[in-house]
C-alpha positions as a printed NumPy array, in Angstrom:
array([[195.359, 106.045, 128.59 ],
       [196.877, 103.539, 126.175],
       [198.577, 104.999, 123.135],
       [196.884, 103.811, 119.962],
       [198.172, 104.426, 116.466],
       [195.827, 106.991, 114.879],
       [194.37 , 106.193, 111.467],
       [194.562, 109.89 , 110.556],
       [197.766, 111.508, 109.283],
       [198.882, 115.074, 108.675],
       [197.675, 116.231, 105.249],
       [194.629, 113.916, 105.123],
       [191.232, 115.333, 104.243],
       [188.734, 114.522, 106.976],
       [185.037, 115.108, 107.644],
       [183.73 , 116.073, 111.104],
       [181.156, 113.595, 112.444],
       [179.578, 115.584, 115.29 ],
       [179.516, 118.945, 117.028],
       [179.148, 122.509, 115.778],
       [181.192, 121.816, 112.626],
       [179.363, 118.582, 111.673],
       [179.697, 117.515, 107.986],
       [182.445, 120.072, 107.275],
       [185.644, 118.935, 105.575],
       [189.173, 120.128, 106.143],
       [192.831, 119.246, 105.918],
       [194.632, 117.843, 108.978],
       [197.273, 120.289, 110.214],
       [198.498, 118.374, 113.259],
       [197.941, 115.011, 114.962],
       [198.44 , 114.659, 118.722],
       [198.426, 110.868, 119.322],
       [199.207, 111.02 , 123.059],
       [196.181, 113.253, 123.644],
       [194.016, 111.519, 121.024],
       [193.357, 114.814, 119.249],
       [193.711, 116.3  , 115.795],
       [193.802, 119.899, 114.501],
       [191.892, 120.52 , 111.269],
       [192.182, 123.586, 109.033],
       [189.135, 125.871, 109.393],
       [187.39 , 123.606, 111.934],
       [186.783, 124.27 , 115.666],
       [187.959, 127.893, 115.427],
       [188.606, 129.638, 118.748],
       [189.287, 133.287, 119.508],
       [192.409, 134.013, 121.516],
       [192.923, 137.398, 123.2  ],
       [196.647, 138.135, 123.004],
       [198.83 , 140.91 , 124.284],
       [201.3  , 142.562, 121.914],
       [204.702, 140.852, 121.963],
       [207.86 , 141.089, 119.867],
       [206.759, 138.173, 117.716],
       [203.16 , 139.476, 117.386],
       [203.384, 143.26 , 117.779],
       [199.735, 143.795, 116.783],
       [198.13 , 141.726, 119.555],
       [194.334, 141.701, 119.731],
       [191.883, 138.874, 119.035],
       [193.436, 136.072, 116.995],
       [191.402, 133.219, 115.519],
       [192.967, 129.768, 115.219],
       [191.844, 126.134, 115.021],
       [191.782, 124.181, 118.283],
       [192.338, 120.421, 118.551],
       [189.321, 118.113, 118.541],
       [189.099, 114.397, 119.386],
       [190.24 , 111.953, 116.684],
       [187.042, 109.975, 117.253],
       [185.009, 112.906, 115.892],
       [186.682, 112.862, 112.457],
       [186.729, 110.321, 109.629],
       [189.18 , 110.09 , 106.731],
       [187.783, 110.96 , 103.279],
       [188.924, 108.581, 100.534],
       [190.75 , 110.463,  97.744],
       [189.279, 108.177,  95.045],
       [185.595, 107.777,  95.957],
       [185.345, 111.056,  97.927],
       [183.329, 109.464, 100.739],
       [184.133, 109.259, 104.452],
       [185.452, 105.786, 105.126],
       [186.985, 103.629, 107.802],
       [190.628, 102.776, 107.264],
       [192.218,  99.323, 106.96 ],
       [195.913,  98.509, 106.914],
       [197.313,  96.141, 104.289],
       [200.824,  94.757, 104.003],
       [202.283,  94.845, 100.48 ],
       [204.565,  92.236,  98.928],
       [207.675,  94.294,  99.766],
       [206.659,  94.363, 103.453],
       [205.507,  98.004, 103.619],
       [202.155,  98.889, 105.164],
       [199.561, 101.077, 103.436],
       [196.217, 102.486, 104.524],
       [193.255, 101.333, 102.43 ],
       [189.692, 102.659, 102.054],
       [187.166, 100.122, 103.376],
       [184.514, 101.23 , 100.86 ],
       [186.359, 101.079,  97.536],
       [189.585,  99.251,  98.483],
       [191.815, 102.001,  97.042],
       [195.085, 102.943,  98.758],
       [194.873, 106.187, 100.745],
       [198.624, 106.707, 101.139],
       [200.249, 108.271,  98.08 ],
       [203.63 , 106.67 ,  97.403]])
């Protein structure tokens, strides 16, 4: 599988496009570009049965978000509040920024 640069970054707000959590929004906790997956806060929650250990002396059933494919999420523009595709523009100083395709506003906060 070829490594592509994901258009989603840690801290972005995204909306889920399909599956059991469709149309729910959440904040990106982790991006796994080699696997093509992303972990979103409060989305795709799984239950993990864990034994008591020194780090987690309680043990029991722990709920945590599992990764889901990047293709199933879309970045939400901070200005217009709508899910949007992402473009990349090069500024005059040579730096690259992500831009909302709907309203043209920069997504990256500098």
